[in-house]
CHARMM-style PDB file with segment names, atoms N, HN, CA, C and O in Angstrom:
ATOM      1  N   UNK     1     -17.396  14.600  22.857  1.00  0.00      PROA
ATOM      2  CA  UNK     1     -17.045  15.864  23.450  1.00  0.00      PROA
ATOM      3  C   UNK     1     -15.746  16.351  22.806  1.00  0.00      PROA
ATOM      4  O   UNK     1     -14.766  15.605  22.775  1.00  0.00      PROA
ATOM      5  N   UNK     2     -15.715  17.582  22.291  1.00  0.00      PROA
ATOM      6  HN  UNK     2     -16.510  18.187  22.316  1.00  0.00      PROA
ATOM      7  CA  UNK     2     -14.505  18.076  21.646  1.00  0.00      PROA
ATOM      8  C   UNK     2     -13.363  18.276  22.631  1.00  0.00      PROA
ATOM      9  O   UNK     2     -13.571  18.613  23.797  1.00  0.00      PROA
ATOM     10  N   UNK     3     -12.187  18.064  22.147  1.00  0.00      PROA
ATOM     11  HN  UNK     3     -12.018  17.790  21.200  1.00  0.00      PROA
ATOM     12  CA  UNK     3     -10.985  18.250  22.949  1.00  0.00      PROA
ATOM     13  C   UNK     3     -10.343  19.558  22.521  1.00  0.00      PROA
ATOM     14  O   UNK     3     -10.212  19.817  21.325  1.00  0.00      PROA
ATOM     15  N   UNK     4      -9.944  20.375  23.463  1.00  0.00      PROA
ATOM     16  HN  UNK     4     -10.050  20.165  24.435  1.00  0.00      PROA
ATOM     17  CA  UNK     4      -9.270  21.636  23.154  1.00  0.00      PROA
ATOM     18  C   UNK     4      -7.779  21.502  23.430  1.00  0.00      PROA
ATOM     19  O   UNK     4      -7.360  20.819  24.364  1.00  0.00      PROA
ATOM     20  N   UNK     5      -7.008  22.152  22.616  1.00  0.00      PROA
ATOM     21  HN  UNK     5      -7.348  22.707  21.857  1.00  0.00      PROA
ATOM     22  CA  UNK     5      -5.570  22.194  22.809  1.00  0.00      PROA
ATOM     23  C   UNK     5      -5.261  23.150  23.967  1.00  0.00      PROA
ATOM     24  O   UNK     5      -6.052  24.047  24.259  1.00  0.00      PROA
ATOM     25  N   UNK     6      -4.126  22.961  24.617  1.00  0.00      PROA
ATOM     26  HN  UNK     6      -3.484  22.232  24.380  1.00  0.00      PROA
ATOM     27  CA  UNK     6      -3.740  23.892  25.687  1.00  0.00      PROA
ATOM     28  C   UNK     6      -3.664  25.327  25.172  1.00  0.00      PROA
ATOM     29  O   UNK     6      -3.327  25.557  24.010  1.00  0.00      PROA
ATOM     30  N   UNK     7      -3.971  26.272  26.022  1.00  0.00      PROA
ATOM     31  HN  UNK     7      -4.245  26.086  26.965  1.00  0.00      PROA
ATOM     32  CA  UNK     7      -3.936  27.686  25.640  1.00  0.00      PROA
ATOM     33  C   UNK     7      -2.531  28.094  25.186  1.00  0.00      PROA
ATOM     34  O   UNK     7      -1.520  27.634  25.716  1.00  0.00      PROA
ATOM     35  N   UNK     8      -2.515  28.961  24.200  1.00  0.00      PROA
ATOM     36  HN  UNK     8      -3.336  29.335  23.769  1.00  0.00      PROA
ATOM     37  CA  UNK     8      -1.253  29.503  23.723  1.00  0.00      PROA
ATOM     38  C   UNK     8      -0.567  28.692  22.645  1.00  0.00      PROA
ATOM     39  O   UNK     8       0.405  29.155  22.049  1.00  0.00      PROA
ATOM     40  N   UNK     9      -1.052  27.496  22.386  1.00  0.00      PROA
ATOM     41  HN  UNK     9      -1.842  27.119  22.870  1.00  0.00      PROA
ATOM     42  CA  UNK     9      -0.447  26.679  21.335  1.00  0.00      PROA
ATOM     43  C   UNK     9      -0.842  27.251  19.977  1.00  0.00      PROA
ATOM     44  O   UNK     9      -2.006  27.603  19.784  1.00  0.00      PROA
ATOM     45  N   UNK    10       0.096  27.357  19.024  1.00  0.00      PROA
ATOM     46  HN  UNK    10       1.042  27.072  19.180  1.00  0.00      PROA
ATOM     47  CA  UNK    10      -0.217  27.935  17.714  1.00  0.00      PROA
ATOM     48  C   UNK    10      -0.814  26.929  16.740  1.00  0.00      PROA
ATOM     49  O   UNK    10      -0.975  27.241  15.560  1.00  0.00      PROA
ATOM     50  N   UNK    11      -1.145  25.726  17.209  1.00  0.00      PROA
ATOM     51  HN  UNK    11      -1.015  25.472  18.168  1.00  0.00      PROA
ATOM     52  CA  UNK    11      -1.694  24.709  16.318  1.00  0.00      PROA
ATOM     53  C   UNK    11      -2.764  23.911  17.045  1.00  0.00      PROA
ATOM     54  O   UNK    11      -2.884  23.967  18.269  1.00  0.00      PROA
ATOM     55  N   UNK    12      -3.543  23.161  16.258  1.00  0.00      PROA
ATOM     56  HN  UNK    12      -3.446  23.115  15.264  1.00  0.00      PROA
ATOM     57  CA  UNK    12      -4.525  22.251  16.833  1.00  0.00      PROA
ATOM     58  C   UNK    12      -4.324  20.877  16.210  1.00  0.00      PROA
ATOM     59  O   UNK    12      -3.819  20.754  15.094  1.00  0.00      PROA
ATOM     60  N   UNK    13      -4.723  19.854  16.943  1.00  0.00      PROA
ATOM     61  HN  UNK    13      -5.133  19.954  17.849  1.00  0.00      PROA
ATOM     62  CA  UNK    13      -4.599  18.475  16.470  1.00  0.00      PROA
ATOM     63  C   UNK    13      -5.951  17.803  16.610  1.00  0.00      PROA
ATOM     64  O   UNK    13      -6.404  17.518  17.718  1.00  0.00      PROA
ATOM     65  N   UNK    14      -6.594  17.550  15.475  1.00  0.00      PROA
ATOM     66  HN  UNK    14      -6.226  17.781  14.574  1.00  0.00      PROA
ATOM     67  CA  UNK    14      -7.848  16.807  15.463  1.00  0.00      PROA
ATOM     68  C   UNK    14      -8.983  17.430  16.232  1.00  0.00      PROA
ATOM     69  O   UNK    14      -9.838  16.712  16.750  1.00  0.00      PROA
ATOM     70  N   UNK    15      -9.020  18.739  16.324  1.00  0.00      PROA
ATOM     71  HN  UNK    15      -8.326  19.323  15.903  1.00  0.00      PROA
ATOM     72  CA  UNK    15     -10.124  19.404  17.000  1.00  0.00      PROA
ATOM     73  C   UNK    15     -10.533  20.630  16.193  1.00  0.00      PROA
ATOM     74  O   UNK    15      -9.685  21.331  15.640  1.00  0.00      PROA
ATOM     75  N   UNK    16     -11.830  20.882  16.129  1.00  0.00      PROA
ATOM     76  HN  UNK    16     -12.519  20.313  16.578  1.00  0.00      PROA
ATOM     77  CA  UNK    16     -12.366  21.955  15.297  1.00  0.00      PROA
ATOM     78  C   UNK    16     -13.419  22.711  16.085  1.00  0.00      PROA
ATOM     79  O   UNK    16     -14.508  22.192  16.327  1.00  0.00      PROA
ATOM     80  N   UNK    17     -13.104  23.929  16.486  1.00  0.00      PROA
ATOM     81  HN  UNK    17     -12.219  24.351  16.290  1.00  0.00      PROA
ATOM     82  CA  UNK    17     -14.011  24.762  17.255  1.00  0.00      PROA
ATOM     83  C   UNK    17     -13.717  26.220  16.926  1.00  0.00      PROA
ATOM     84  O   UNK    17     -12.839  26.510  16.113  1.00  0.00      PROA
ATOM     85  N   UNK    18     -14.442  27.130  17.551  1.00  0.00      PROA
ATOM     86  HN  UNK    18     -15.155  26.894  18.211  1.00  0.00      PROA
ATOM     87  CA  UNK    18     -14.163  28.552  17.348  1.00  0.00      PROA
ATOM     88  C   UNK    18     -12.725  28.879  17.729  1.00  0.00      PROA
ATOM     89  O   UNK    18     -12.072  29.678  17.058  1.00  0.00      PROA
ATOM     90  N   UNK    19     -12.229  28.271  18.797  1.00  0.00      PROA
ATOM     91  HN  UNK    19     -12.760  27.622  19.342  1.00  0.00      PROA
ATOM     92  CA  UNK    19     -10.852  28.525  19.245  1.00  0.00      PROA
ATOM     93  C   UNK    19      -9.854  27.983  18.233  1.00  0.00      PROA
ATOM     94  O   UNK    19      -8.889  28.668  17.893  1.00  0.00      PROA
ATOM     95  N   UNK    20     -10.069  26.759  17.745  1.00  0.00      PROA
ATOM     96  HN  UNK    20     -10.853  26.203  18.021  1.00  0.00      PROA
ATOM     97  CA  UNK    20      -9.115  26.172  16.806  1.00  0.00      PROA
ATOM     98  C   UNK    20      -9.119  26.898  15.466  1.00  0.00      PROA
ATOM     99  O   UNK    20      -8.134  26.845  14.731  1.00  0.00      PROA
ATOM    100  N   UNK    21     -10.204  27.566  15.146  1.00  0.00      PROA
ATOM    101  HN  UNK    21     -11.004  27.609  15.744  1.00  0.00      PROA
ATOM    102  CA  UNK    21     -10.268  28.308  13.887  1.00  0.00      PROA
ATOM    103  C   UNK    21      -9.230  29.427  13.849  1.00  0.00      PROA
ATOM    104  O   UNK    21      -8.799  29.834  12.771  1.00  0.00      PROA
ATOM    105  N   UNK    22      -8.829  29.925  15.011  1.00  0.00      PROA
ATOM    106  HN  UNK    22      -9.179  29.595  15.887  1.00  0.00      PROA
ATOM    107  CA  UNK    22      -7.832  30.996  15.075  1.00  0.00      PROA
ATOM    108  C   UNK    22      -6.393  30.482  15.052  1.00  0.00      PROA
ATOM    109  O   UNK    22      -5.456  31.280  15.035  1.00  0.00      PROA
ATOM    110  N   UNK    23      -6.208  29.181  15.051  1.00  0.00      PROA
ATOM    111  HN  UNK    23      -6.969  28.532  15.065  1.00  0.00      PROA
ATOM    112  CA  UNK    23      -4.861  28.601  15.033  1.00  0.00      PROA
ATOM    113  C   UNK    23      -4.245  28.714  13.644  1.00  0.00      PROA
ATOM    114  O   UNK    23      -4.960  28.752  12.642  1.00  0.00      PROA
ATOM    115  N   UNK    24      -2.922  28.768  13.587  1.00  0.00      PROA
ATOM    116  HN  UNK    24      -2.341  28.738  14.400  1.00  0.00      PROA
ATOM    117  CA  UNK    24      -2.226  28.908  12.306  1.00  0.00      PROA
ATOM    118  C   UNK    24      -2.044  27.579  11.585  1.00  0.00      PROA
ATOM    119  O   UNK    24      -1.974  27.556  10.356  1.00  0.00      PROA
ATOM    120  N   UNK    25      -1.966  26.492  12.307  1.00  0.00      PROA
ATOM    121  HN  UNK    25      -2.023  26.511  13.306  1.00  0.00      PROA
ATOM    122  CA  UNK    25      -1.738  25.174  11.713  1.00  0.00      PROA
ATOM    123  C   UNK    25      -2.711  24.181  12.315  1.00  0.00      PROA
ATOM    124  O   UNK    25      -3.086  24.277  13.484  1.00  0.00      PROA
ATOM    125  N   UNK    26      -3.111  23.223  11.488  1.00  0.00      PROA
ATOM    126  HN  UNK    26      -2.806  23.145  10.539  1.00  0.00      PROA
ATOM    127  CA  UNK    26      -4.022  22.164  11.929  1.00  0.00      PROA
ATOM    128  C   UNK    26      -3.468  20.824  11.469  1.00  0.00      PROA
ATOM    129  O   UNK    26      -3.049  20.672  10.322  1.00  0.00      PROA
ATOM    130  N   UNK    27      -3.469  19.865  12.370  1.00  0.00      PROA
ATOM    131  HN  UNK    27      -3.809  19.989  13.302  1.00  0.00      PROA
ATOM    132  CA  UNK    27      -3.008  18.524  12.047  1.00  0.00      PROA
ATOM    133  C   UNK    27      -4.170  17.566  12.261  1.00  0.00      PROA
ATOM    134  O   UNK    27      -4.826  17.584  13.302  1.00  0.00      PROA
ATOM    135  N   UNK    28      -4.413  16.734  11.262  1.00  0.00      PROA
ATOM    136  HN  UNK    28      -3.880  16.719  10.416  1.00  0.00      PROA
ATOM    137  CA  UNK    28      -5.445  15.711  11.371  1.00  0.00      PROA
ATOM    138  C   UNK    28      -4.743  14.371  11.244  1.00  0.00      PROA
ATOM    139  O   UNK    28      -4.280  14.000  10.165  1.00  0.00      PROA
ATOM    140  N   UNK    29      -4.667  13.646  12.355  1.00  0.00      PROA
ATOM    141  HN  UNK    29      -5.042  13.947  13.231  1.00  0.00      PROA
ATOM    142  CA  UNK    29      -3.889  12.411  12.396  1.00  0.00      PROA
ATOM    143  C   UNK    29      -4.637  11.210  11.850  1.00  0.00      PROA
ATOM    144  O   UNK    29      -4.028  10.260  11.358  1.00  0.00      PROA
ATOM    145  N   UNK    30      -5.961  11.256  11.938  1.00  0.00      PROA
ATOM    146  HN  UNK    30      -6.455  12.027  12.337  1.00  0.00      PROA
ATOM    147  CA  UNK    30      -6.770  10.168  11.398  1.00  0.00      PROA
ATOM    148  C   UNK    30      -8.192  10.682  11.196  1.00  0.00      PROA
ATOM    149  O   UNK    30      -8.549  11.756  11.681  1.00  0.00      PROA
ATOM    150  N   UNK    31      -8.993   9.911  10.480  1.00  0.00      PROA
ATOM    151  HN  UNK    31      -8.704   9.039  10.086  1.00  0.00      PROA
ATOM    152  CA  UNK    31     -10.293  10.407  10.021  1.00  0.00      PROA
ATOM    153  C   UNK    31     -11.481   9.865  10.812  1.00  0.00      PROA
ATOM    154  O   UNK    31     -12.581   9.770  10.268  1.00  0.00      PROA
ATOM    155  N   UNK    32     -11.287   9.507  12.082  1.00  0.00      PROA
ATOM    156  HN  UNK    32     -10.394   9.584  12.524  1.00  0.00      PROA
ATOM    157  CA  UNK    32     -12.444   9.099  12.889  1.00  0.00      PROA
ATOM    158  C   UNK    32     -13.421  10.262  12.984  1.00  0.00      PROA
ATOM    159  O   UNK    32     -13.017  11.425  12.992  1.00  0.00      PROA
ATOM    160  N   UNK    33     -14.698   9.942  13.055  1.00  0.00      PROA
ATOM    161  HN  UNK    33     -15.026   8.998  13.048  1.00  0.00      PROA
ATOM    162  CA  UNK    33     -15.714  10.998  13.062  1.00  0.00      PROA
ATOM    163  C   UNK    33     -15.546  11.973  14.215  1.00  0.00      PROA
ATOM    164  O   UNK    33     -15.830  13.160  14.056  1.00  0.00      PROA
ATOM    165  N   UNK    34     -15.093  11.506  15.369  1.00  0.00      PROA
ATOM    166  HN  UNK    34     -14.862  10.542  15.498  1.00  0.00      PROA
ATOM    167  CA  UNK    34     -14.932  12.427  16.497  1.00  0.00      PROA
ATOM    168  C   UNK    34     -13.805  13.425  16.260  1.00  0.00      PROA
ATOM    169  O   UNK    34     -13.785  14.483  16.890  1.00  0.00      PROA
ATOM    170  N   UNK    35     -12.876  13.116  15.374  1.00  0.00      PROA
ATOM    171  HN  UNK    35     -12.892  12.257  14.863  1.00  0.00      PROA
ATOM    172  CA  UNK    35     -11.800  14.040  15.053  1.00  0.00      PROA
ATOM    173  C   UNK    35     -12.150  14.947  13.871  1.00  0.00      PROA
ATOM    174  O   UNK    35     -11.452  15.929  13.617  1.00  0.00      PROA
ATOM    175  N   UNK    36     -13.206  14.629  13.163  1.00  0.00      PROA
ATOM    176  HN  UNK    36     -13.773  13.832  13.369  1.00  0.00      PROA
ATOM    177  CA  UNK    36     -13.639  15.449  12.024  1.00  0.00      PROA
ATOM    178  C   UNK    36     -14.857  16.292  12.353  1.00  0.00      PROA
ATOM    179  O   UNK    36     -15.257  17.141  11.556  1.00  0.00      PROA
ATOM    180  N   UNK    37     -15.448  16.069  13.512  1.00  0.00      PROA
ATOM    181  HN  UNK    37     -15.123  15.379  14.159  1.00  0.00      PROA
ATOM    182  CA  UNK    37     -16.624  16.823  13.911  1.00  0.00      PROA
ATOM    183  C   UNK    37     -16.310  18.317  13.956  1.00  0.00      PROA
ATOM    184  O   UNK    37     -15.434  18.744  14.708  1.00  0.00      PROA
ATOM    185  N   UNK    38     -17.015  19.107  13.161  1.00  0.00      PROA
ATOM    186  HN  UNK    38     -17.727  18.760  12.550  1.00  0.00      PROA
ATOM    187  CA  UNK    38     -16.811  20.546  13.127  1.00  0.00      PROA
ATOM    188  C   UNK    38     -15.810  21.015  12.093  1.00  0.00      PROA
ATOM    189  O   UNK    38     -15.583  22.219  11.965  1.00  0.00      PROA
ATOM    190  N   UNK    39     -15.205  20.101  11.350  1.00  0.00      PROA
ATOM    191  HN  UNK    39     -15.390  19.124  11.453  1.00  0.00      PROA
ATOM    192  CA  UNK    39     -14.170  20.478  10.392  1.00  0.00      PROA
ATOM    193  C   UNK    39     -14.698  21.421   9.312  1.00  0.00      PROA
ATOM    194  O   UNK    39     -13.963  22.282   8.830  1.00  0.00      PROA
ATOM    195  N   UNK    40     -15.954  21.265   8.933  1.00  0.00      PROA
ATOM    196  HN  UNK    40     -16.552  20.565   9.325  1.00  0.00      PROA
ATOM    197  CA  UNK    40     -16.513  22.098   7.864  1.00  0.00      PROA
ATOM    198  C   UNK    40     -16.849  23.504   8.325  1.00  0.00      PROA
ATOM    199  O   UNK    40     -16.791  24.444   7.533  1.00  0.00      PROA
ATOM    200  N   UNK    41     -17.197  23.661   9.587  1.00  0.00      PROA
ATOM    201  HN  UNK    41     -17.244  22.897  10.231  1.00  0.00      PROA
ATOM    202  CA  UNK    41     -17.617  24.978  10.069  1.00  0.00      PROA
ATOM    203  C   UNK    41     -16.519  25.747  10.806  1.00  0.00      PROA
ATOM    204  O   UNK    41     -16.575  26.974  10.895  1.00  0.00      PROA
ATOM    205  N   UNK    42     -15.532  25.039  11.330  1.00  0.00      PROA
ATOM    206  HN  UNK    42     -15.487  24.042  11.259  1.00  0.00      PROA
ATOM    207  CA  UNK    42     -14.518  25.707  12.154  1.00  0.00      PROA
ATOM    208  C   UNK    42     -13.102  25.475  11.651  1.00  0.00      PROA
ATOM    209  O   UNK    42     -12.163  25.393  12.443  1.00  0.00      PROA
ATOM    210  N   UNK    43     -12.951  25.370  10.349  1.00  0.00      PROA
ATOM    211  HN  UNK    43     -13.714  25.437   9.706  1.00  0.00      PROA
ATOM    212  CA  UNK    43     -11.639  25.079   9.793  1.00  0.00      PROA
ATOM    213  C   UNK    43     -10.999  26.341   9.250  1.00  0.00      PROA
ATOM    214  O   UNK    43     -11.667  27.184   8.651  1.00  0.00      PROA
ATOM    215  N   UNK    44      -9.707  26.461   9.462  1.00  0.00      PROA
ATOM    216  HN  UNK    44      -9.164  25.777   9.948  1.00  0.00      PROA
ATOM    217  CA  UNK    44      -8.902  27.428   8.737  1.00  0.00      PROA
ATOM    218  C   UNK    44      -7.767  26.628   8.102  1.00  0.00      PROA
ATOM    219  O   UNK    44      -7.618  25.438   8.378  1.00  0.00      PROA
ATOM    220  N   UNK    45      -6.996  27.252   7.285  1.00  0.00      PROA
ATOM    221  HN  UNK    45      -7.117  28.219   7.061  1.00  0.00      PROA
ATOM    222  CA  UNK    45      -6.063  26.488   6.454  1.00  0.00      PROA
ATOM    223  C   UNK    45      -4.626  26.716   6.878  1.00  0.00      PROA
ATOM    224  O   UNK    45      -4.337  27.737   7.501  1.00  0.00      PROA
ATOM    225  N   UNK    46      -3.735  25.829   6.574  1.00  0.00      PROA
ATOM    226  HN  UNK    46      -3.970  24.999   6.068  1.00  0.00      PROA
ATOM    227  CA  UNK    46      -3.906  24.525   5.955  1.00  0.00      PROA
ATOM    228  C   UNK    46      -4.157  23.433   6.999  1.00  0.00      PROA
ATOM    229  O   UNK    46      -4.019  23.654   8.202  1.00  0.00      PROA
ATOM    230  N   UNK    47      -4.528  22.258   6.505  1.00  0.00      PROA
ATOM    231  HN  UNK    47      -4.641  22.079   5.528  1.00  0.00      PROA
ATOM    232  CA  UNK    47      -4.684  21.072   7.338  1.00  0.00      PROA
ATOM    233  C   UNK    47      -3.605  20.088   6.900  1.00  0.00      PROA
ATOM    234  O   UNK    47      -3.562  19.687   5.737  1.00  0.00      PROA
ATOM    235  N   UNK    48      -2.743  19.702   7.819  1.00  0.00      PROA
ATOM    236  HN  UNK    48      -2.778  20.027   8.764  1.00  0.00      PROA
ATOM    237  CA  UNK    48      -1.692  18.742   7.524  1.00  0.00      PROA
ATOM    238  C   UNK    48      -2.198  17.341   7.846  1.00  0.00      PROA
ATOM    239  O   UNK    48      -2.752  17.104   8.919  1.00  0.00      PROA
ATOM    240  N   UNK    49      -2.004  16.424   6.919  1.00  0.00      PROA
ATOM    241  HN  UNK    49      -1.554  16.616   6.047  1.00  0.00      PROA
ATOM    242  CA  UNK    49      -2.422  15.039   7.124  1.00  0.00      PROA
ATOM    243  C   UNK    49      -1.635  14.148   6.178  1.00  0.00      PROA
ATOM    244  O   UNK    49      -0.928  14.630   5.292  1.00  0.00      PROA
ATOM    245  N   UNK    50      -1.766  12.857   6.375  1.00  0.00      PROA
ATOM    246  HN  UNK    50      -2.340  12.466   7.094  1.00  0.00      PROA
ATOM    247  CA  UNK    50      -1.207  11.933   5.399  1.00  0.00      PROA
ATOM    248  C   UNK    50      -2.241  11.750   4.286  1.00  0.00      PROA
ATOM    249  O   UNK    50      -3.421  12.024   4.502  1.00  0.00      PROA
ATOM    250  N   UNK    51      -1.829  11.298   3.112  1.00  0.00      PROA
ATOM    251  HN  UNK    51      -0.870  11.076   2.936  1.00  0.00      PROA
ATOM    252  CA  UNK    51      -2.761  11.156   1.995  1.00  0.00      PROA
ATOM    253  C   UNK    51      -3.979  10.277   2.307  1.00  0.00      PROA
ATOM    254  O   UNK    51      -5.080  10.574   1.844  1.00  0.00      PROA
ATOM    255  N   UNK    52      -3.802   9.214   3.075  1.00  0.00      PROA
ATOM    256  HN  UNK    52      -2.908   8.973   3.451  1.00  0.00      PROA
ATOM    257  CA  UNK    52      -4.914   8.332   3.407  1.00  0.00      PROA
ATOM    258  C   UNK    52      -5.975   9.080   4.222  1.00  0.00      PROA
ATOM    259  O   UNK    52      -7.169   8.949   3.953  1.00  0.00      PROA
ATOM    260  N   UNK    53      -5.548   9.855   5.206  1.00  0.00      PROA
ATOM    261  HN  UNK    53      -4.578   9.961   5.425  1.00  0.00      PROA
ATOM    262  CA  UNK    53      -6.496  10.626   6.018  1.00  0.00      PROA
ATOM    263  C   UNK    53      -7.249  11.617   5.145  1.00  0.00      PROA
ATOM    264  O   UNK    53      -8.467  11.751   5.264  1.00  0.00      PROA
ATOM    265  N   UNK    54      -6.540  12.305   4.279  1.00  0.00      PROA
ATOM    266  HN  UNK    54      -5.551  12.196   4.182  1.00  0.00      PROA
ATOM    267  CA  UNK    54      -7.184  13.254   3.365  1.00  0.00      PROA
ATOM    268  C   UNK    54      -8.230  12.547   2.513  1.00  0.00      PROA
ATOM    269  O   UNK    54      -9.345  13.048   2.364  1.00  0.00      PROA
ATOM    270  N   UNK    55      -7.890  11.401   1.956  1.00  0.00      PROA
ATOM    271  HN  UNK    55      -6.984  10.994   2.076  1.00  0.00      PROA
ATOM    272  CA  UNK    55      -8.831  10.648   1.115  1.00  0.00      PROA
ATOM    273  C   UNK    55     -10.070  10.226   1.893  1.00  0.00      PROA
ATOM    274  O   UNK    55     -11.187  10.307   1.381  1.00  0.00      PROA
ATOM    275  N   UNK    56      -9.874   9.778   3.127  1.00  0.00      PROA
ATOM    276  HN  UNK    56      -8.967   9.712   3.543  1.00  0.00      PROA
ATOM    277  CA  UNK    56     -11.015   9.353   3.940  1.00  0.00      PROA
ATOM    278  C   UNK    56     -11.921  10.520   4.297  1.00  0.00      PROA
ATOM    279  O   UNK    56     -13.144  10.381   4.279  1.00  0.00      PROA
ATOM    280  N   UNK    57     -11.341  11.664   4.619  1.00  0.00      PROA
ATOM    281  HN  UNK    57     -10.347  11.777   4.634  1.00  0.00      PROA
ATOM    282  CA  UNK    57     -12.156  12.843   4.928  1.00  0.00      PROA
ATOM    283  C   UNK    57     -12.957  13.251   3.704  1.00  0.00      PROA
ATOM    284  O   UNK    57     -14.154  13.518   3.811  1.00  0.00      PROA
ATOM    285  N   UNK    58     -12.321  13.304   2.550  1.00  0.00      PROA
ATOM    286  HN  UNK    58     -11.349  13.088   2.463  1.00  0.00      PROA
ATOM    287  CA  UNK    58     -13.020  13.689   1.323  1.00  0.00      PROA
ATOM    288  C   UNK    58     -14.099  12.682   0.948  1.00  0.00      PROA
ATOM    289  O   UNK    58     -15.124  13.051   0.374  1.00  0.00      PROA
ATOM    290  N   UNK    59     -13.874  11.418   1.269  1.00  0.00      PROA
ATOM    291  HN  UNK    59     -13.041  11.118   1.735  1.00  0.00      PROA
ATOM    292  CA  UNK    59     -14.876  10.383   0.992  1.00  0.00      PROA
ATOM    293  C   UNK    59     -16.051  10.492   1.969  1.00  0.00      PROA
ATOM    294  O   UNK    59     -17.209  10.427   1.558  1.00  0.00      PROA
ATOM    295  N   UNK    60     -15.753  10.657   3.254  1.00  0.00      PROA
ATOM    296  HN  UNK    60     -14.812  10.710   3.588  1.00  0.00      PROA
ATOM    297  CA  UNK    60     -16.800  10.706   4.276  1.00  0.00      PROA
ATOM    298  C   UNK    60     -17.542  12.037   4.312  1.00  0.00      PROA
ATOM    299  O   UNK    60     -18.700  12.096   4.725  1.00  0.00      PROA
ATOM    300  N   UNK    61     -16.886  13.084   3.887  1.00  0.00      PROA
ATOM    301  HN  UNK    61     -15.946  13.036   3.552  1.00  0.00      PROA
ATOM    302  CA  UNK    61     -17.462  14.427   3.874  1.00  0.00      PROA
ATOM    303  C   UNK    61     -17.265  15.029   2.479  1.00  0.00      PROA
ATOM    304  O   UNK    61     -16.410  15.897   2.302  1.00  0.00      PROA
ATOM    305  N   UNK    62     -18.043  14.583   1.488  1.00  0.00      PROA
ATOM    306  HN  UNK    62     -18.738  13.878   1.631  1.00  0.00      PROA
ATOM    307  CA  UNK    62     -17.824  15.058   0.118  1.00  0.00      PROA
ATOM    308  C   UNK    62     -17.945  16.573  -0.018  1.00  0.00      PROA
ATOM    309  O   UNK    62     -17.368  17.154  -0.937  1.00  0.00      PROA
ATOM    310  N   UNK    63     -18.671  17.208   0.862  1.00  0.00      PROA
ATOM    311  HN  UNK    63     -19.140  16.736   1.609  1.00  0.00      PROA
ATOM    312  CA  UNK    63     -18.800  18.663   0.814  1.00  0.00      PROA
ATOM    313  C   UNK    63     -17.529  19.365   1.289  1.00  0.00      PROA
ATOM    314  O   UNK    63     -17.461  20.594   1.267  1.00  0.00      PROA
ATOM    315  N   UNK    64     -16.530  18.607   1.714  1.00  0.00      PROA
ATOM    316  HN  UNK    64     -16.586  17.609   1.732  1.00  0.00      PROA
ATOM    317  CA  UNK    64     -15.280  19.193   2.200  1.00  0.00      PROA
ATOM    318  C   UNK    64     -14.250  19.372   1.098  1.00  0.00      PROA
ATOM    319  O   UNK    64     -13.077  19.614   1.385  1.00  0.00      PROA
ATOM    320  N   UNK    65     -14.664  19.257  -0.150  1.00  0.00      PROA
ATOM    321  HN  UNK    65     -15.616  19.060  -0.383  1.00  0.00      PROA
ATOM    322  CA  UNK    65     -13.724  19.365  -1.268  1.00  0.00      PROA
ATOM    323  C   UNK    65     -12.943  20.674  -1.257  1.00  0.00      PROA
ATOM    324  O   UNK    65     -11.850  20.747  -1.817  1.00  0.00      PROA
ATOM    325  N   UNK    66     -13.497  21.712  -0.621  1.00  0.00      PROA
ATOM    326  HN  UNK    66     -14.385  21.652  -0.165  1.00  0.00      PROA
ATOM    327  CA  UNK    66     -12.856  23.024  -0.611  1.00  0.00      PROA
ATOM    328  C   UNK    66     -11.734  23.136   0.414  1.00  0.00      PROA
ATOM    329  O   UNK    66     -10.964  24.095   0.380  1.00  0.00      PROA
ATOM    330  N   UNK    67     -11.630  22.169   1.325  1.00  0.00      PROA
ATOM    331  HN  UNK    67     -12.256  21.389   1.353  1.00  0.00      PROA
ATOM    332  CA  UNK    67     -10.603  22.240   2.356  1.00  0.00      PROA
ATOM    333  C   UNK    67      -9.221  22.110   1.726  1.00  0.00      PROA
ATOM    334  O   UNK    67      -9.028  21.350   0.777  1.00  0.00      PROA
ATOM    335  N   UNK    68      -8.284  22.841   2.252  1.00  0.00      PROA
ATOM    336  HN  UNK    68      -8.440  23.458   3.023  1.00  0.00      PROA
ATOM    337  CA  UNK    68      -6.927  22.822   1.734  1.00  0.00      PROA
ATOM    338  C   UNK    68      -6.058  21.907   2.598  1.00  0.00      PROA
ATOM    339  O   UNK    68      -5.686  22.255   3.719  1.00  0.00      PROA
ATOM    340  N   UNK    69      -5.744  20.738   2.055  1.00  0.00      PROA
ATOM    341  HN  UNK    69      -6.045  20.456   1.144  1.00  0.00      PROA
ATOM    342  CA  UNK    69      -4.920  19.762   2.754  1.00  0.00      PROA
ATOM    343  C   UNK    69      -3.488  19.818   2.234  1.00  0.00      PROA
ATOM    344  O   UNK    69      -3.261  19.932   1.029  1.00  0.00      PROA
ATOM    345  N   UNK    70      -2.551  19.739   3.126  1.00  0.00      PROA
ATOM    346  HN  UNK    70      -2.735  19.646   4.105  1.00  0.00      PROA
ATOM    347  CA  UNK    70      -1.160  19.519   2.766  1.00  0.00      PROA
ATOM    348  C   UNK    70      -0.828  18.106   3.221  1.00  0.00      PROA
ATOM    349  O   UNK    70      -0.622  17.863   4.410  1.00  0.00      PROA
ATOM    350  N   UNK    71      -0.779  17.192   2.290  1.00  0.00      PROA
ATOM    351  HN  UNK    71      -0.948  17.390   1.324  1.00  0.00      PROA
ATOM    352  CA  UNK    71      -0.525  15.796   2.637  1.00  0.00      PROA
ATOM    353  C   UNK    71       0.960  15.541   2.749  1.00  0.00      PROA
ATOM    354  O   UNK    71       1.750  15.972   1.909  1.00  0.00      PROA
ATOM    355  N   UNK    72       1.320  14.840   3.788  1.00  0.00      PROA
ATOM    356  HN  UNK    72       0.678  14.489   4.470  1.00  0.00      PROA
ATOM    357  CA  UNK    72       2.710  14.506   4.064  1.00  0.00      PROA
ATOM    358  C   UNK    72       2.853  13.003   4.145  1.00  0.00      PROA
ATOM    359  O   UNK    72       2.098  12.337   4.853  1.00  0.00      PROA
ATOM    360  N   UNK    73       3.817  12.472   3.423  1.00  0.00      PROA
ATOM    361  HN  UNK    73       4.430  13.014   2.848  1.00  0.00      PROA
ATOM    362  CA  UNK    73       4.135  11.052   3.512  1.00  0.00      PROA
ATOM    363  C   UNK    73       4.955  10.815   4.771  1.00  0.00      PROA
ATOM    364  O   UNK    73       5.772  11.644   5.172  1.00  0.00      PROA
ATOM    365  N   UNK    74       4.713   9.657   5.384  1.00  0.00      PROA
ATOM    366  HN  UNK    74       4.050   8.984   5.059  1.00  0.00      PROA
ATOM    367  CA  UNK    74       5.538   9.309   6.551  1.00  0.00      PROA
ATOM    368  C   UNK    74       6.236   8.002   6.304  1.00  0.00      PROA
ATOM    369  OT1 UNK    74       6.980   7.528   7.163  1.00  0.00      PROA
TER     370      UNK     74
END
């Protein structure tokens, strides 16, 4: 079941829906399938993640090559 961010927040974290598509920022903390569900159809840019998460998403969803990730080291 998708999780929605509280109303009025300008960002989303690990959720992809029609509502999250209107957000200005997206954070993907890890690449579990439940957090990537809908990423291809309801994504807007950019997606902030660590390099490992980006690599796992690109590996698990090869059709996601077009997604714009901003990888951040921690």
